Every structure is written in structure tokens, then in C-alpha cells.
N, C-alpha and C positions, 0 to 999 in steps of 0.2 A: 374560403375557411377549412382549417382541419377538421375532420372526423372525430366525432369524440373518442375512438377507439383509439386514437393519439392520442399520447405524451412528449411534450416535449421537454429535454429540459436545460437551459442556458445556464452554463457554471459561470461564466465572468460576464460581464458589465461592458457596453459594448454601443458607443454612442451615434453607430447607424443606427441602429434596430430601430422601425420608424416608431414615433408614438403608441399611431393607436396597436398597434401590435403590441406590445408593452401592455400597454392600459387592459389585450383579451386575455392575456399572461398570468396565475393562479404563481401568485409568493409562497414557496414551500423551507418553511426553516430548518436547515438542517444543525443540531445542534454539536458543537463539535467544544474542546478545552476539555474547563469547568461547568460548563452546561449540556458536556453532554449526557445522555440517557442512561439508566441502570441495562436497561432492557441490549440498546447497542454493543455498552459494551459487551455485552453479557455472548452479542452473537458474533462481534470480534474475534471474541477469547472463542466462542468454538468453532470460530474457523481459520482459526486461528491452529488450531489443537487438529482438527481433518485434515488442515494444511499439512502441519510435521508428520503428519501422519503416512502420506500421501511424499512426502519423501523419502521418511525411513526407509520404502518399500520398494522408492525408487532405488537407496543405495545402499550398495551388501552391508559397509565399516556399519550400517549404526542400529543393523537389523535389533541387534543385538545389547545396545546401548537404551539405557532410560532418557537422554540427551536427544530432547535440551532441558526439559523437565520439566514443573508445572511452575515456579518461581523467575525462570526466562518468557515461557508466554508471557504469561501473565506483564512482566515486563515491561515486553514487545504488542500488548493489548495496553498499556496508557500511553506510549510511548503518542501512539495512532489517537490518541483522543478522540472518538466516532469518526473519522478518516475511518473508510474502508477502502482509499485509494490510497494508502501508504500500506494497510498491513496488508494487500495485496500482493503490492510493490514488490513488499519486503520477503515476500512470498515466492517471490516468483524468482529474483533476484537470487537469491539463498537455493533453490532450487538447482539452476545455470553451475553449477560450478560445484566447489568442493564447497560442501551444506559447511562444517564447517567454519573453515575460512570465513566462506561468505558472516554468519548467524555473528561471526564475529566481531567484524568486520563495522556490521550495523550496533552488536550493543556494546563497543566500543565508544561509537560516536557520541555525539555530544549531546544528552536532551535539551529538546528546544519548547521553547511556545510554542503549543501547537499553526500560530501563521506562517514559523515560519520552519517547524518538521518538514515537508512534502521539500520544501525547495532546496533544504540540506539533504533529506535524502536522495534528492535526484543527481544534486549533487557527488554524492557519496559513491552513486553506484556507476553514472557516468566517466570520472576521475578514475575508478577500479576499473569500469572497463577498457579505460583508452591505455593506463598500462599493463595492460594484458594483452595489448594489441601486436600480434610480430609478424612478420611478414608475410603476406600470402594468405593470414587467414580472415574469416568471415563472419564480418561482426551482426551477429541479432540482434535483432528494436529488444533492449530490453524494459523499457517503457512503455506505460502506455497499459490502457487495461481492458 
């Protein structure tokens, strides 16, 4: 038995997990999509604003611009649909190249329902990464939090 100080999060269903272990687990519902809470949306928006501020400090060409602007940040917040993993992955992707180009790739992508949004984002990032690989380039992990 784990100490009460530990929290274990299982984010997928695996039939190999023993039933007695599952019985000891507590279900926590994370509202997403149409059910996302205003608090989660506000938290993601705050995180996006903070991360864009960090990206602007990193890239000299962005320091004097007001881009991406509150409308774009709100659009990304809405597309995250309560999924912090989506918001964090987008921000990492934007910070790993020309931020304006990376952001345009994300914004130009179709907005999907929240069930397909993360998979589409990962596919979009992986496709972009593969298109940019040149001989001898080192591929760094793009995904994962």
C-alpha cells in the first residue's frame, strides 16, 4: 500500500491493472470541452499569458511587438478546452522555433472537438518537426510535459 503522501494518477484505462488496485483508487473527473470550469479556463489563460511573456523575452524580435495579442491568447485558451497538456504543448512548440511561424501553424490548424484536439496537435507538431529535419540535425523531444 502506498503512503498517503503519494498521489498516483492513471490517465488511461488498462485492463492489466488488477481490480483490487482500481477499487482503492479515487476517480477525479477533470471537466473539459463544454464542461470546462471558468476557473480552469482562467488558469490556462493566465498560464498562456505568462508563457508568451517568457517567449517574448527569449526572442529579441518580439520584444517590441504587442503580438500575439489578447484575442489570439483567448483563442488558444478556448481551443485548450480545459486541457493543460494541450496549452503547455502549444507553448513549448511555439518556443522551439520562430514563434510567429510556429503560432501561425497552430492558429491555422482546424479547431476540432476536444476529443481529437490533442491528437491533432501532436500530429501537427510531429509533421512540422519531420519537415524541418535536415541531415545531421539533432531531434529534440517536442512532446511531453
